C-alpha positions as CSV (number, residue, x, y, z in Angstrom):
1,M,150.8,123.6,139.2
2,R,154.5,123.9,138.6
3,P,156.8,121.4,136.9
4,Q,158.6,120.6,140.2
5,D,155.2,119.8,141.8
6,V,155.1,116.7,139.6
7,G,158.7,115.8,139.7
8,L,159.9,117.6,136.6
9,E,162.9,119.9,136.4
10,A,162.1,123.6,136.9
11,G,162.7,125.7,133.9
12,R,162.2,123.0,131.3
13,R,158.9,123.2,129.4
14,R,157.1,120.2,127.9
15,R,154.0,120.3,125.9
16,T,151.7,117.3,126.4
17,P,148.6,117.2,124.1
18,G,145.4,117.0,126.2
19,L,147.1,117.9,129.5
20,R,145.9,121.4,130.5
21,R,146.2,123.3,133.7
22,E,142.5,123.1,134.4
23,E,142.5,119.3,133.9
24,V,145.2,118.7,136.5
25,A,144.2,121.4,139.0
26,H,142.5,118.8,141.2
27,V,145.5,116.4,141.2
28,T,147.0,115.6,144.6
29,V,150.8,115.5,144.5
30,R,152.7,113.6,147.1
31,H,156.2,115.0,147.7
32,S,159.1,113.1,146.2
33,L,161.1,110.6,148.2
34,R,164.5,109.2,147.5
35,K,164.6,105.5,146.8
36,R,167.7,103.4,146.9
37,L,167.7,100.1,145.0
38,N,170.4,97.4,144.6
39,H,170.4,96.3,140.9
40,P,172.0,92.8,140.4
41,V,174.3,94.1,137.6
42,M,174.6,97.9,138.1
43,G,174.7,98.0,141.8
44,R,173.2,100.8,143.9
45,L,170.8,103.1,142.1
46,E,169.3,106.3,143.7
47,L,166.0,107.3,142.2
48,D,163.5,110.1,143.1
49,C,160.0,108.7,143.6
50,G,156.9,110.8,143.2
51,S,153.2,110.0,143.1
52,L,149.9,111.5,141.8
53,H,146.5,110.7,143.2
54,V,143.9,109.4,140.7
55,P,140.8,111.5,141.5
56,G,137.7,109.6,142.6
57,S,139.7,106.5,143.5
58,D,142.1,105.1,146.0
59,Q,144.8,104.7,143.3
60,W,148.1,106.5,143.0
61,V,150.3,106.8,139.9
62,V,153.9,106.3,141.1
63,F,156.8,107.5,138.9
64,Y,160.5,107.4,139.2
65,T,163.0,110.0,137.9
66,V,166.8,110.3,138.1
67,A,169.1,113.3,138.0
68,R,171.0,113.7,134.7
69,A,174.7,113.1,134.8
70,S,174.4,111.2,138.1
71,P,175.9,107.7,138.5
72,S,172.4,106.3,138.6
73,Y,171.5,108.1,135.3
74,E,174.6,106.6,133.6
75,A,173.8,103.2,134.9
76,L,170.2,103.3,133.6
77,R,171.4,104.7,130.3
78,L,173.7,101.7,130.0
79,L,170.9,99.3,130.9
80,K,168.7,100.5,128.1
81,E,171.3,99.9,125.4
82,P,170.9,96.6,123.5
83,R,173.6,94.1,124.5
84,R,176.0,93.1,121.7
85,G,175.7,89.4,120.9
86,Y,172.5,89.0,122.8
87,S,169.9,87.1,120.8
88,G,167.0,87.1,123.3
């Protein structure tokens, strides 16, 4: 399995404890799709959507990624910052 098979950037290595090649060899990967969302504050966001099948069930894990330095990346980065003066 390659990083791009699960929606990660090629060439970037991540080490995840407990996640070994033999443990994910049976995972079914559905190819990514581009999703376009209209956020009420940030406007149009373009996200890549991928999914992994949970073996032995009818469930899928769905995940979203966004390209760095894209307008959607910058919008999501701004959304995660705490708002000044917000007491909620």
